[in-house]
PQR file of N, CA, C, O and H, with PARSE charges and radii, in Angstrom:
ATOM      1  N   MET A   1       0.455  -0.893   0.435 -0.4000 1.5000
ATOM      2  CA  MET A   1      -0.422   0.064  -0.200 -0.0000 2.0000
ATOM      3  C   MET A   1       0.683   1.124  -0.201  0.5500 1.7000
ATOM      4  O   MET A   1       1.613   1.191   0.602 -0.5500 1.4000
ATOM      5  N   SER A   2       0.501   1.715  -0.946 -0.4000 1.5000
ATOM      6  CA  SER A   2       1.403   3.077  -0.859 -0.0000 2.0000
ATOM      7  C   SER A   2       1.115   4.219  -0.287  0.5500 1.7000
ATOM      8  O   SER A   2      -0.086   4.372  -0.514 -0.5500 1.4000
ATOM      9  H   SER A   2      -0.255   1.660  -1.599  0.4000 1.0000
ATOM     10  N   CYS A   3       1.755   5.721   0.731 -0.4000 1.5000
ATOM     11  CA  CYS A   3       1.599   6.919   0.500 -0.0000 2.0000
ATOM     12  C   CYS A   3       0.777   7.429  -0.203  0.5500 1.7000
ATOM     13  O   CYS A   3       1.009   7.165  -1.383 -0.5500 1.4000
ATOM     14  H   CYS A   3       2.731   5.596   0.914  0.4000 1.0000
ATOM     15  N   CYS A   4      -0.827   8.567   0.059 -0.4000 1.5000
ATOM     16  CA  CYS A   4      -1.264   9.004  -0.676 -0.0000 2.0000
ATOM     17  C   CYS A   4      -0.346  10.196  -0.408  0.5500 1.7000
ATOM     18  O   CYS A   4      -0.565  11.126  -1.185 -0.5500 1.4000
ATOM     19  H   CYS A   4      -1.016   8.781   1.017  0.4000 1.0000
ATOM     20  N   CYS A   5       0.945  10.491   0.781 -0.4000 1.5000
ATOM     21  CA  CYS A   5       0.848  11.480   0.752 -0.0000 2.0000
ATOM     22  C   CYS A   5       2.768  12.025   0.286  0.5500 1.7000
ATOM     23  O   CYS A   5       3.521  12.952   0.583 -0.5500 1.4000
ATOM     24  H   CYS A   5       1.122   9.736   1.412  0.4000 1.0000
ATOM     25  N   SER A   6       2.809  11.017  -0.414 -0.4000 1.5000
ATOM     26  CA  SER A   6       4.295  11.141  -0.639 -0.0000 2.0000
ATOM     27  C   SER A   6       4.731  12.802  -1.985  0.5500 1.7000
ATOM     28  O   SER A   6       4.001  13.667  -2.470 -0.5500 1.4000
ATOM     29  H   SER A   6       2.197  10.264  -0.656  0.4000 1.0000
ATOM     30  N   PRO A   7       6.150  12.532  -2.100 -0.5600 1.5000
ATOM     31  CA  PRO A   7       6.452  14.015  -2.395  0.2800 2.0000
ATOM     32  C   PRO A   7       5.375  13.107  -4.463  0.5500 1.7000
ATOM     33  O   PRO A   7       4.528  13.664  -5.162 -0.5500 1.4000
ATOM     34  N   ASP A   8       5.817  12.145  -4.589 -0.4000 1.5000
ATOM     35  CA  ASP A   8       5.046  11.943  -5.977 -0.0000 2.0000
ATOM     36  C   ASP A   8       4.031  12.106  -6.410  0.5500 1.7000
ATOM     37  O   ASP A   8       3.699  12.801  -7.370 -0.5500 1.4000
ATOM     38  H   ASP A   8       6.505  11.693  -4.021  0.4000 1.0000
ATOM     39  N   LYS A   9       3.324  11.359  -5.617 -0.4000 1.5000
ATOM     40  CA  LYS A   9       1.551  11.626  -5.491 -0.0000 2.0000
ATOM     41  C   LYS A   9       0.564  12.763  -5.146  0.5500 1.7000
ATOM     42  O   LYS A   9      -0.656  12.864  -5.275 -0.5500 1.4000
ATOM     43  H   LYS A   9       3.594  10.794  -4.838  0.4000 1.0000
ATOM     44  N   ALA A  10       1.673  13.713  -4.586 -0.4000 1.5000
ATOM     45  CA  ALA A  10       1.741  15.488  -4.359 -0.0000 2.0000
ATOM     46  C   ALA A  10       1.533  16.232  -5.528  0.5500 1.7000
ATOM     47  O   ALA A  10       0.743  17.174  -5.593 -0.5500 1.4000
ATOM     48  H   ALA A  10       2.664  13.631  -4.481  0.4000 1.0000
ATOM     49  N   GLY A  11       2.576  15.624  -6.917 -0.4000 1.5000
ATOM     50  CA  GLY A  11       2.064  16.398  -7.723 -0.0000 2.0000
ATOM     51  C   GLY A  11       3.895  17.324  -7.894  0.5500 1.7000
ATOM     52  O   GLY A  11       4.287  18.239  -8.617 -0.5500 1.4000
ATOM     53  H   GLY A  11       3.218  14.859  -6.864  0.4000 1.0000
ATOM     54  N   MET A  12       4.565  16.479  -6.823 -0.4000 1.5000
ATOM     55  CA  MET A  12       6.140  17.204  -6.599 -0.0000 2.0000
ATOM     56  C   MET A  12       7.259  17.227  -8.309  0.5500 1.7000
ATOM     57  O   MET A  12       7.747  18.184  -8.909 -0.5500 1.4000
ATOM     58  H   MET A  12       4.246  15.735  -6.236  0.4000 1.0000
ATOM     59  N   GLY A  13       7.304  15.673  -8.618 -0.4000 1.5000
ATOM     60  CA  GLY A  13       7.304  14.936  -9.075 -0.0000 2.0000
ATOM     61  C   GLY A  13       8.391  13.547  -8.270  0.5500 1.7000
ATOM     62  O   GLY A  13       8.112  12.733  -7.390 -0.5500 1.4000
ATOM     63  H   GLY A  13       6.907  14.895  -8.130  0.4000 1.0000
ATOM     64  N   SER A  14       9.613  13.776  -9.025 -0.4000 1.5000
ATOM     65  CA  SER A  14       9.967  12.598  -8.227 -0.0000 2.0000
ATOM     66  C   SER A  14      11.374  12.831  -7.598  0.5500 1.7000
ATOM     67  O   SER A  14      12.213  13.358  -8.329 -0.5500 1.4000
ATOM     68  H   SER A  14       9.840  14.438  -9.740  0.4000 1.0000
ATOM     69  N   SER A  15      11.771  12.457  -6.167 -0.4000 1.5000
ATOM     70  CA  SER A  15      12.170  13.128  -5.601 -0.0000 2.0000
ATOM     71  C   SER A  15      13.405  11.916  -5.383  0.5500 1.7000
ATOM     72  O   SER A  15      13.143  10.756  -5.702 -0.5500 1.4000
ATOM     73  H   SER A  15      11.090  12.029  -5.573  0.4000 1.0000
ATOM     74  N   SER A  16      15.157  12.381  -4.655 -0.4000 1.5000
ATOM     75  CA  SER A  16      16.144  11.085  -4.287 -0.0000 2.0000
ATOM     76  C   SER A  16      15.889  10.967  -3.207  0.5500 1.7000
ATOM     77  O   SER A  16      16.530  10.049  -2.696 -0.5500 1.4000
ATOM     78  H   SER A  16      15.369  13.324  -4.396  0.4000 1.0000
ATOM     79  N   GLY A  17      14.994  11.645  -2.309 -0.4000 1.5000
ATOM     80  CA  GLY A  17      14.499  11.932  -0.534 -0.0000 2.0000
ATOM     81  C   GLY A  17      14.406  12.521  -0.398  0.5500 1.7000
ATOM     82  O   GLY A  17      14.740  13.419  -1.171 -0.5500 1.4000
ATOM     83  H   GLY A  17      14.473  12.391  -2.724  0.4000 1.0000
ATOM     84  N   PRO A  18      13.779  12.756   0.866 -0.5600 1.5000
ATOM     85  CA  PRO A  18      12.356  13.632   1.253  0.2800 2.0000
ATOM     86  C   PRO A  18      13.156  15.227   0.986  0.5500 1.7000
ATOM     87  O   PRO A  18      14.266  15.622   0.630 -0.5500 1.4000
ATOM     88  N   LEU A  19      11.867  15.810   1.392 -0.4000 1.5000
ATOM     89  CA  LEU A  19      11.643  16.831   1.012 -0.0000 2.0000
ATOM     90  C   LEU A  19      12.880  18.102   2.213  0.5500 1.7000
ATOM     91  O   LEU A  19      12.794  17.521   3.295 -0.5500 1.4000
ATOM     92  H   LEU A  19      10.966  15.489   1.681  0.4000 1.0000
ATOM     93  N   PRO A  20      13.485  18.906   2.369 -0.5600 1.5000
ATOM     94  CA  PRO A  20      13.187  19.817   2.979  0.2800 2.0000
ATOM     95  C   PRO A  20      12.311  20.196   3.856  0.5500 1.7000
ATOM     96  O   PRO A  20      11.369  20.696   3.241 -0.5500 1.4000
ATOM     97  N   LEU A  21      12.134  20.218   4.972 -0.4000 1.5000
ATOM     98  CA  LEU A  21      10.997  21.018   5.857 -0.0000 2.0000
ATOM     99  C   LEU A  21      11.168  22.646   5.967  0.5500 1.7000
ATOM    100  O   LEU A  21      10.339  23.556   5.970 -0.5500 1.4000
ATOM    101  H   LEU A  21      12.899  19.812   5.472  0.4000 1.0000
ATOM    102  N   ALA A  22      13.479  22.608   6.110 -0.4000 1.5000
ATOM    103  CA  ALA A  22      12.828  24.698   5.941 -0.0000 2.0000
ATOM    104  C   ALA A  22      14.343  24.967   5.603  0.5500 1.7000
ATOM    105  O   ALA A  22      15.349  24.333   5.283 -0.5500 1.4000
ATOM    106  H   ALA A  22      14.153  21.869   6.108  0.4000 1.0000
ATOM    107  N   ILE A  23      13.802  26.722   5.941 -0.4000 1.5000
ATOM    108  CA  ILE A  23      15.744  26.632   4.791 -0.0000 2.0000
ATOM    109  C   ILE A  23      15.537  27.936   6.566  0.5500 1.7000
ATOM    110  O   ILE A  23      14.558  28.291   7.221 -0.5500 1.4000
ATOM    111  H   ILE A  23      12.984  27.237   6.200  0.4000 1.0000
ATOM    112  N   THR A  24      17.028  28.219   6.665 -0.4000 1.5000
ATOM    113  CA  THR A  24      17.370  29.320   7.697 -0.0000 2.0000
ATOM    114  C   THR A  24      18.581  29.754   7.453  0.5500 1.7000
ATOM    115  O   THR A  24      19.716  29.294   7.321 -0.5500 1.4000
ATOM    116  H   THR A  24      17.824  27.931   6.133  0.4000 1.0000
ATOM    117  N   THR A  25      18.151  30.554   7.432 -0.4000 1.5000
ATOM    118  CA  THR A  25      19.566  32.209   7.244 -0.0000 2.0000
ATOM    119  C   THR A  25      19.683  32.954   8.399  0.5500 1.7000
ATOM    120  O   THR A  25      18.831  33.786   8.713 -0.5500 1.4000
ATOM    121  H   THR A  25      17.229  30.927   7.539  0.4000 1.0000
ATOM    122  N   VAL A  26      21.276  32.586   9.461 -0.4000 1.5000
ATOM    123  CA  VAL A  26      21.461  33.361  10.545 -0.0000 2.0000
ATOM    124  C   VAL A  26      22.704  33.978  10.085  0.5500 1.7000
ATOM    125  O   VAL A  26      23.529  33.412   9.367 -0.5500 1.4000
ATOM    126  H   VAL A  26      21.968  31.911   9.205  0.4000 1.0000
ATOM    127  N   PRO A  27      22.840  35.815  10.783 -0.5600 1.5000
ATOM    128  CA  PRO A  27      23.341  36.792   9.817  0.2800 2.0000
ATOM    129  C   PRO A  27      24.813  36.254  10.876  0.5500 1.7000
ATOM    130  O   PRO A  27      24.780  35.740  11.994 -0.5500 1.4000
ATOM    131  N   VAL A  28      25.710  36.520  10.238 -0.4000 1.5000
ATOM    132  CA  VAL A  28      27.021  36.924  11.536 -0.0000 2.0000
ATOM    133  C   VAL A  28      26.908  37.438  12.208  0.5500 1.7000
ATOM    134  O   VAL A  28      25.934  38.151  11.969 -0.5500 1.4000
ATOM    135  H   VAL A  28      25.738  36.938   9.330  0.4000 1.0000
ATOM    136  N   GLN A  29      27.467  37.729  13.479 -0.4000 1.5000
ATOM    137  CA  GLN A  29      27.185  38.378  14.240 -0.0000 2.0000
ATOM    138  C   GLN A  29      28.607  38.853  14.304  0.5500 1.7000
ATOM    139  O   GLN A  29      29.319  37.933  14.706 -0.5500 1.4000
ATOM    140  H   GLN A  29      28.259  37.150  13.673  0.4000 1.0000
ATOM    141  N   PRO A  30      29.452  40.220  13.996 -0.5600 1.5000
ATOM    142  CA  PRO A  30      30.996  40.407  14.841  0.2800 2.0000
ATOM    143  C   PRO A  30      30.728  40.121  16.697  0.5500 1.7000
ATOM    144  O   PRO A  30      29.817  40.125  17.524 -0.5500 1.4000
ATOM    145  N   TRP A  31      32.223  39.892  16.598 -0.4000 1.5000
ATOM    146  CA  TRP A  31      32.675  40.244  18.342 -0.0000 2.0000
ATOM    147  C   TRP A  31      32.680  41.286  18.574  0.5500 1.7000
ATOM    148  O   TRP A  31      32.763  42.163  17.715 -0.5500 1.4000
ATOM    149  H   TRP A  31      32.964  39.889  15.927  0.4000 1.0000
ATOM    150  N   GLU A  32      32.575  41.532  20.058 -0.4000 1.5000
ATOM    151  CA  GLU A  32      32.625  42.525  20.667 -0.0000 2.0000
ATOM    152  C   GLU A  32      32.696  41.917  22.156  0.5500 1.7000
ATOM    153  O   GLU A  32      32.623  40.733  22.483 -0.5500 1.4000
ATOM    154  H   GLU A  32      32.508  40.819  20.756  0.4000 1.0000
ATOM    155  N   GLU A  33      32.900  43.328  23.162 -0.4000 1.5000
ATOM    156  CA  GLU A  33      33.700  42.669  24.091 -0.0000 2.0000
ATOM    157  C   GLU A  33      32.641  42.245  25.199  0.5500 1.7000
ATOM    158  O   GLU A  33      32.542  43.082  26.096 -0.5500 1.4000
ATOM    159  H   GLU A  33      32.959  44.290  22.897  0.4000 1.0000
ATOM    160  N   PRO A  34      31.905  41.229  25.317 -0.5600 1.5000
ATOM    161  CA  PRO A  34      30.701  40.716  26.204  0.2800 2.0000
ATOM    162  C   PRO A  34      30.933  41.717  27.802  0.5500 1.7000
ATOM    163  O   PRO A  34      31.906  42.458  27.939 -0.5500 1.4000
ATOM    164  N   TYR A  35      29.999  41.570  28.740 -0.4000 1.5000
ATOM    165  CA  TYR A  35      29.722  42.157  29.551 -0.0000 2.0000
ATOM    166  C   TYR A  35      30.200  41.335  30.891  0.5500 1.7000
ATOM    167  O   TYR A  35      30.030  40.129  31.075 -0.5500 1.4000
ATOM    168  H   TYR A  35      29.209  40.967  28.629  0.4000 1.0000
ATOM    169  N   THR A  36      30.870  42.310  31.831 -0.4000 1.5000
ATOM    170  CA  THR A  36      30.796  41.501  33.526 -0.0000 2.0000
ATOM    171  C   THR A  36      29.372  40.270  33.177  0.5500 1.7000
ATOM    172  O   THR A  36      28.244  40.233  32.685 -0.5500 1.4000
ATOM    173  H   THR A  36      31.008  43.289  31.682  0.4000 1.0000
ATOM    174  N   PRO A  37      30.346  39.448  33.797 -0.5600 1.5000
ATOM    175  CA  PRO A  37      29.272  38.370  34.258  0.2800 2.0000
ATOM    176  C   PRO A  37      27.334  39.200  35.101  0.5500 1.7000
ATOM    177  O   PRO A  37      26.153  39.088  34.772 -0.5500 1.4000
ATOM    178  N   CYS A  38      28.101  39.959  36.250 -0.4000 1.5000
ATOM    179  CA  CYS A  38      27.067  40.354  36.509 -0.0000 2.0000
ATOM    180  C   CYS A  38      25.976  41.467  35.391  0.5500 1.7000
ATOM    181  O   CYS A  38      24.836  41.082  35.135 -0.5500 1.4000
ATOM    182  H   CYS A  38      29.060  40.050  36.517  0.4000 1.0000
ATOM    183  N   ARG A  39      26.215  42.084  35.129 -0.4000 1.5000
ATOM    184  CA  ARG A  39      25.615  42.740  33.957 -0.0000 2.0000
ATOM    185  C   ARG A  39      24.761  41.874  32.547  0.5500 1.7000
ATOM    186  O   ARG A  39      23.797  41.975  31.789 -0.5500 1.4000
ATOM    187  H   ARG A  39      27.141  42.397  35.337  0.4000 1.0000
ATOM    188  N   ALA A  40      25.879  41.039  32.872 -0.4000 1.5000
ATOM    189  CA  ALA A  40      25.104  40.081  31.405 -0.0000 2.0000
ATOM    190  C   ALA A  40      24.300  39.355  33.361  0.5500 1.7000
ATOM    191  O   ALA A  40      24.484  40.078  34.340 -0.5500 1.4000
ATOM    192  H   ALA A  40      26.663  40.956  33.488  0.4000 1.0000
ATOM    193  N   LEU A  41      23.764  38.410  33.481 -0.4000 1.5000
ATOM    194  CA  LEU A  41      21.924  38.234  34.294 -0.0000 2.0000
ATOM    195  C   LEU A  41      21.356  38.911  34.553  0.5500 1.7000
ATOM    196  O   LEU A  41      20.138  38.748  34.480 -0.5500 1.4000
ATOM    197  H   LEU A  41      23.614  37.823  32.686  0.4000 1.0000
ATOM    198  N   LYS A  42      21.937  40.133  35.033 -0.4000 1.5000
ATOM    199  CA  LYS A  42      20.759  41.798  34.835 -0.0000 2.0000
ATOM    200  C   LYS A  42      20.231  42.174  33.742  0.5500 1.7000
ATOM    201  O   LYS A  42      19.037  42.466  33.795 -0.5500 1.4000
ATOM    202  H   LYS A  42      22.926  40.265  35.092  0.4000 1.0000
ATOM    203  N   THR A  43      20.898  42.277  32.504 -0.4000 1.5000
ATOM    204  CA  THR A  43      20.240  41.869  31.448 -0.0000 2.0000
ATOM    205  C   THR A  43      19.895  41.460  30.516  0.5500 1.7000
ATOM    206  O   THR A  43      19.126  41.530  29.558 -0.5500 1.4000
ATOM    207  H   THR A  43      21.868  42.040  32.461  0.4000 1.0000
ATOM    208  N   GLY A  44      20.936  40.809  31.175 -0.4000 1.5000
ATOM    209  CA  GLY A  44      19.140  39.125  30.185 -0.0000 2.0000
ATOM    210  C   GLY A  44      20.372  38.795  28.412  0.5500 1.7000
ATOM    211  O   GLY A  44      20.161  38.233  27.337 -0.5500 1.4000
ATOM    212  H   GLY A  44      21.562  40.752  31.953  0.4000 1.0000
ATOM    213  N   THR A  45      21.650  39.572  29.065 -0.4000 1.5000
ATOM    214  CA  THR A  45      22.448  38.983  27.678 -0.0000 2.0000
ATOM    215  C   THR A  45      23.690  39.368  27.465  0.5500 1.7000
ATOM    216  O   THR A  45      23.823  40.464  28.008 -0.5500 1.4000
ATOM    217  H   THR A  45      21.821  40.029  29.938  0.4000 1.0000
ATOM    218  N   ILE A  46      24.950  38.941  26.811 -0.4000 1.5000
ATOM    219  CA  ILE A  46      26.230  39.429  27.395 -0.0000 2.0000
ATOM    220  C   ILE A  46      27.133  40.059  26.427  0.5500 1.7000
ATOM    221  O   ILE A  46      28.312  40.349  26.631 -0.5500 1.4000
ATOM    222  H   ILE A  46      24.843  38.050  26.370  0.4000 1.0000
ATOM    223  N   PHE A  47      26.005  40.367  24.628 -0.4000 1.5000
ATOM    224  CA  PHE A  47      26.340  41.904  24.505 -0.0000 2.0000
ATOM    225  C   PHE A  47      26.003  42.833  24.429  0.5500 1.7000
ATOM    226  O   PHE A  47      24.836  42.626  24.761 -0.5500 1.4000
ATOM    227  H   PHE A  47      25.047  40.132  24.463  0.4000 1.0000
ATOM    228  N   GLN A  48      26.057  43.868  24.235 -0.4000 1.5000
ATOM    229  CA  GLN A  48      25.860  44.657  24.047 -0.0000 2.0000
ATOM    230  C   GLN A  48      24.523  45.562  22.754  0.5500 1.7000
ATOM    231  O   GLN A  48      23.712  46.465  22.962 -0.5500 1.4000
ATOM    232  H   GLN A  48      27.005  44.036  23.965  0.4000 1.0000
ATOM    233  N   SER A  49      24.911  44.636  21.274 -0.4000 1.5000
ATOM    234  CA  SER A  49      23.965  44.779  20.450 -0.0000 2.0000
ATOM    235  C   SER A  49      22.935  44.394  20.518  0.5500 1.7000
ATOM    236  O   SER A  49      21.976  44.572  19.767 -0.5500 1.4000
ATOM    237  H   SER A  49      25.569  43.902  21.105  0.4000 1.0000
ATOM    238  N   LEU A  50      23.067  43.622  21.753 -0.4000 1.5000
ATOM    239  CA  LEU A  50      21.749  42.301  21.877 -0.0000 2.0000
ATOM    240  C   LEU A  50      20.743  42.739  23.260  0.5500 1.7000
ATOM    241  O   LEU A  50      20.179  41.883  23.941 -0.5500 1.4000
ATOM    242  H   LEU A  50      23.845  43.477  22.363  0.4000 1.0000
ATOM    243  N   ASP A  51      20.666  43.860  23.459 -0.4000 1.5000
ATOM    244  CA  ASP A  51      20.944  44.168  24.614 -0.0000 2.0000
ATOM    245  C   ASP A  51      19.583  45.332  24.670  0.5500 1.7000
ATOM    246  O   ASP A  51      19.753  46.426  25.209 -0.5500 1.4000
ATOM    247  H   ASP A  51      21.124  44.555  22.906  0.4000 1.0000
ATOM    248  N   LEU A  52      17.933  44.856  23.906 -0.4000 1.5000
ATOM    249  CA  LEU A  52      17.695  45.895  23.326 -0.0000 2.0000
ATOM    250  C   LEU A  52      16.363  45.856  24.332  0.5500 1.7000
ATOM    251  O   LEU A  52      16.055  44.745  24.762 -0.5500 1.4000
ATOM    252  H   LEU A  52      17.796  43.968  23.469  0.4000 1.0000
ATOM    253  N   PRO A  53      15.363  47.276  24.826 -0.5600 1.5000
ATOM    254  CA  PRO A  53      14.655  47.480  24.917  0.2800 2.0000
ATOM    255  C   PRO A  53      13.291  46.624  24.768  0.5500 1.7000
ATOM    256  O   PRO A  53      13.001  46.345  23.605 -0.5500 1.4000
ATOM    257  N   PHE A  54      12.089  45.998  26.146 -0.4000 1.5000
ATOM    258  CA  PHE A  54      11.614  45.438  25.943 -0.0000 2.0000
ATOM    259  C   PHE A  54      10.539  46.523  26.056  0.5500 1.7000
ATOM    260  O   PHE A  54      10.414  47.541  26.736 -0.5500 1.4000
ATOM    261  H   PHE A  54      12.325  46.224  27.091  0.4000 1.0000
ATOM    262  N   TYR A  55       9.695  45.800  24.966 -0.4000 1.5000
ATOM    263  CA  TYR A  55       8.080  47.317  25.094 -0.0000 2.0000
ATOM    264  C   TYR A  55       6.633  46.061  24.953  0.5500 1.7000
ATOM    265  O   TYR A  55       6.441  45.162  24.134 -0.5500 1.4000
ATOM    266  H   TYR A  55       9.797  44.972  24.413  0.4000 1.0000
ATOM    267  N   VAL A  56       5.835  46.520  26.136 -0.4000 1.5000
ATOM    268  CA  VAL A  56       4.836  46.077  26.329 -0.0000 2.0000
ATOM    269  C   VAL A  56       3.692  46.551  25.362  0.5500 1.7000
ATOM    270  O   VAL A  56       3.687  47.757  25.115 -0.5500 1.4000
ATOM    271  H   VAL A  56       5.991  47.251  26.801  0.4000 1.0000
ATOM    272  N   THR A  57       2.962  45.965  24.923 -0.4000 1.5000
ATOM    273  CA  THR A  57       1.717  46.736  23.633 -0.0000 2.0000
ATOM    274  C   THR A  57       0.621  45.692  23.660  0.5500 1.7000
ATOM    275  O   THR A  57       0.549  44.465  23.733 -0.5500 1.4000
ATOM    276  H   THR A  57       2.966  44.985  25.124  0.4000 1.0000
ATOM    277  N   GLY A  58      -0.417  47.001  23.546 -0.4000 1.5000
ATOM    278  CA  GLY A  58      -1.912  46.294  23.328 -0.0000 2.0000
ATOM    279  C   GLY A  58      -2.757  46.494  24.463  0.5500 1.7000
ATOM    280  O   GLY A  58      -3.918  46.087  24.481 -0.5500 1.4000
ATOM    281  H   GLY A  58      -0.358  47.998  23.487  0.4000 1.0000
ATOM    282  N   GLY A  59      -2.174  47.155  25.492 -0.4000 1.5000
ATOM    283  CA  GLY A  59      -3.377  47.751  26.617 -0.0000 2.0000
ATOM    284  C   GLY A  59      -3.634  45.994  27.398  0.5500 1.7000
ATOM    285  O   GLY A  59      -3.174  44.884  27.129 -0.5500 1.4000
ATOM    286  H   GLY A  59      -1.230  47.485  25.477  0.4000 1.0000
ATOM    287  N   GLU A  60      -4.355  46.382  28.179 -0.4000 1.5000
ATOM    288  CA  GLU A  60      -5.131  45.802  28.643 -0.0000 2.0000
ATOM    289  C   GLU A  60      -5.164  44.183  28.816  0.5500 1.7000
ATOM    290  O   GLU A  60      -4.686  43.476  29.703 -0.5500 1.4000
ATOM    291  H   GLU A  60      -4.728  47.284  28.397  0.4000 1.0000
ATOM    292  N   THR A  61      -6.168  43.736  27.223 -0.4000 1.5000
ATOM    293  CA  THR A  61      -5.908  42.525  26.523 -0.0000 2.0000
ATOM    294  C   THR A  61      -5.153  41.875  26.771  0.5500 1.7000
ATOM    295  O   THR A  61      -5.400  41.024  27.626 -0.5500 1.4000
ATOM    296  H   THR A  61      -6.556  44.311  26.502  0.4000 1.0000
ATOM    297  N   ASN A  62      -4.133  41.915  26.297 -0.4000 1.5000
ATOM    298  CA  ASN A  62      -2.064  41.353  26.453 -0.0000 2.0000
ATOM    299  C   ASN A  62      -1.855  40.881  27.857  0.5500 1.7000
ATOM    300  O   ASN A  62      -1.023  40.049  28.217 -0.5500 1.4000
ATOM    301  H   ASN A  62      -3.932  42.606  25.602  0.4000 1.0000
ATOM    302  N   GLY A  63      -2.974  41.710  28.822 -0.4000 1.5000
ATOM    303  CA  GLY A  63      -1.712  41.308  30.480 -0.0000 2.0000
ATOM    304  C   GLY A  63      -1.876  40.768  30.897  0.5500 1.7000
ATOM    305  O   GLY A  63      -1.169  40.502  31.869 -0.5500 1.4000
ATOM    306  H   GLY A  63      -3.650  42.387  28.529  0.4000 1.0000
TER
END
């Protein structure tokens, strides 16, 4: 019994292997001097470029 969800049955042509689920891209982060351990724990990151403000929006519906 053949599966109805195989790539051949779904109209995607023949394939020699499984189709990829996703393709990711990750930008390269340049090296910078990390925070001290105390400051890193306080801010939640060790790099200044990742220390971004956190804004809660939406009023009471998100609270």
